[in-house]
Short mmCIF file of the C-alpha atoms (twelve columns), coordinates in Angstrom:
data_MODEL
# 
_entry.id   MODEL 
# 
loop_
_atom_site.group_PDB 
_atom_site.id 
_atom_site.type_symbol 
_atom_site.label_atom_id 
_atom_site.label_alt_id 
_atom_site.label_comp_id 
_atom_site.label_asym_id 
_atom_site.label_seq_id 
_atom_site.Cartn_x 
_atom_site.Cartn_y 
_atom_site.Cartn_z 
_atom_site.pdbx_PDB_model_num 
ATOM 1  C CA . UNK A 1  69.476 28.475 145.763 1 
ATOM 2  C CA . UNK A 2  67.716 31.515 144.383 1 
ATOM 3  C CA . UNK A 3  64.364 32.835 145.542 1 
ATOM 4  C CA . UNK A 4  62.799 31.625 142.302 1 
ATOM 5  C CA . UNK A 5  64.165 28.114 142.851 1 
ATOM 6  C CA . UNK A 6  62.962 28.128 146.433 1 
ATOM 7  C CA . UNK A 7  59.468 29.252 145.434 1 
ATOM 8  C CA . UNK A 8  59.316 26.544 142.764 1 
ATOM 9  C CA . UNK A 9  60.375 23.910 145.290 1 
ATOM 10 C CA . UNK A 10 57.782 25.081 147.816 1 
ATOM 11 C CA . UNK A 11 55.058 25.009 145.141 1 
ATOM 12 C CA . UNK A 12 56.070 21.475 144.101 1 
ATOM 13 C CA . UNK A 13 56.076 20.202 147.701 1 
ATOM 14 C CA . UNK A 14 52.651 21.763 148.326 1 
ATOM 15 C CA . UNK A 15 51.259 20.091 145.179 1 
ATOM 16 C CA . UNK A 16 52.708 16.718 146.191 1 
ATOM 17 C CA . UNK A 17 51.247 17.076 149.707 1 
ATOM 18 C CA . UNK A 18 47.808 17.964 148.326 1 
ATOM 19 C CA . UNK A 19 47.921 15.018 145.879 1 
ATOM 20 C CA . UNK A 20 48.972 12.628 148.653 1 
ATOM 21 C CA . UNK A 21 46.127 13.636 150.968 1 
ATOM 22 C CA . UNK A 22 43.591 13.694 148.123 1 
ATOM 23 C CA . UNK A 23 44.473 10.054 147.451 1 
ATOM 24 C CA . UNK A 24 44.619 9.152  151.147 1 
ATOM 25 C CA . UNK A 25 41.121 10.505 151.855 1 
ATOM 26 C CA . UNK A 26 39.510 8.920  148.805 1 
ATOM 27 C CA . UNK A 27 36.367 7.165  150.033 1 
ATOM 28 C CA . UNK A 28 36.810 8.391  153.630 1 
ATOM 29 C CA . UNK A 29 35.069 11.476 155.001 1 
ATOM 30 C CA . UNK A 30 36.217 12.203 158.548 1 
ATOM 31 C CA . UNK A 31 35.095 15.415 160.257 1 
ATOM 32 C CA . UNK A 32 37.351 18.342 159.352 1 
ATOM 33 C CA . UNK A 33 39.000 18.584 162.772 1 
ATOM 34 C CA . UNK A 34 39.910 14.891 162.844 1 
ATOM 35 C CA . UNK A 35 41.181 15.025 159.264 1 
ATOM 36 C CA . UNK A 36 43.320 18.057 160.077 1 
ATOM 37 C CA . UNK A 37 44.758 16.360 163.179 1 
ATOM 38 C CA . UNK A 38 45.617 13.211 161.220 1 
ATOM 39 C CA . UNK A 39 47.324 15.262 158.501 1 
ATOM 40 C CA . UNK A 40 49.325 17.237 161.050 1 
ATOM 41 C CA . UNK A 41 50.471 14.043 162.764 1 
ATOM 42 C CA . UNK A 42 51.538 12.574 159.418 1 
ATOM 43 C CA . UNK A 43 53.374 15.768 158.453 1 
ATOM 44 C CA . UNK A 44 55.077 16.124 161.846 1 
ATOM 45 C CA . UNK A 45 56.395 12.566 161.922 1 
ATOM 46 C CA . UNK A 46 57.024 12.060 158.199 1 
ATOM 47 C CA . UNK A 47 54.399 9.337  157.927 1 
ATOM 48 C CA . UNK A 48 53.848 8.658  154.236 1 
ATOM 49 C CA . UNK A 49 51.872 5.434  153.892 1 
ATOM 50 C CA . UNK A 50 48.768 6.028  151.806 1 
ATOM 51 C CA . UNK A 51 46.520 4.298  154.385 1 
ATOM 52 C CA . UNK A 52 48.114 5.923  157.438 1 
ATOM 53 C CA . UNK A 53 46.077 9.178  157.529 1 
ATOM 54 C CA . UNK A 54 42.846 7.180  157.444 1 
ATOM 55 C CA . UNK A 55 44.084 4.798  160.131 1 
ATOM 56 C CA . UNK A 56 45.135 7.689  162.360 1 
ATOM 57 C CA . UNK A 57 41.790 9.425  161.809 1 
ATOM 58 C CA . UNK A 58 39.953 6.227  162.763 1 
ATOM 59 C CA . UNK A 59 42.001 5.832  165.956 1 
ATOM 60 C CA . UNK A 60 41.392 9.464  166.920 1 
ATOM 61 C CA . UNK A 61 37.659 9.138  166.265 1 
ATOM 62 C CA . UNK A 62 37.403 5.855  168.178 1 
ATOM 63 C CA . UNK A 63 39.271 7.224  171.192 1 
ATOM 64 C CA . UNK A 64 37.127 10.368 171.247 1 
ATOM 65 C CA . UNK A 65 33.880 8.443  170.821 1 
ATOM 66 C CA . UNK A 66 33.326 10.115 167.475 1 
ATOM 67 C CA . UNK A 67 33.528 7.032  165.299 1 
ATOM 68 C CA . UNK A 68 33.590 3.257  165.303 1 
ATOM 69 C CA . UNK A 69 37.146 2.800  163.992 1 
ATOM 70 C CA . UNK A 70 35.824 1.550  160.640 1 
ATOM 71 C CA . UNK A 71 35.585 4.873  158.766 1 
ATOM 72 C CA . UNK A 72 32.132 5.689  160.114 1 
ATOM 73 C CA . UNK A 73 32.404 9.017  161.859 1 
ATOM 74 C CA . UNK A 74 30.045 11.023 164.061 1 
ATOM 75 C CA . UNK A 75 29.943 14.802 164.014 1 
ATOM 76 C CA . UNK A 76 30.159 16.713 167.290 1 
# 
């Protein structure tokens, strides 16, 4: 694989990742730190269900007392 091919592949994967998360967060607005944690968990474990980032964000927020588990989040 050439450098050009590799760069094209990286750009494609980055676009697909951005599109996936744009769709996953549609209608949900978690705080930035919770959103980032949910995305990192999904990326690390290869979780690709469209509802999974939102579910993970809700669990994180509920456990931290920063949300009610129903996509209503509290800022710090």
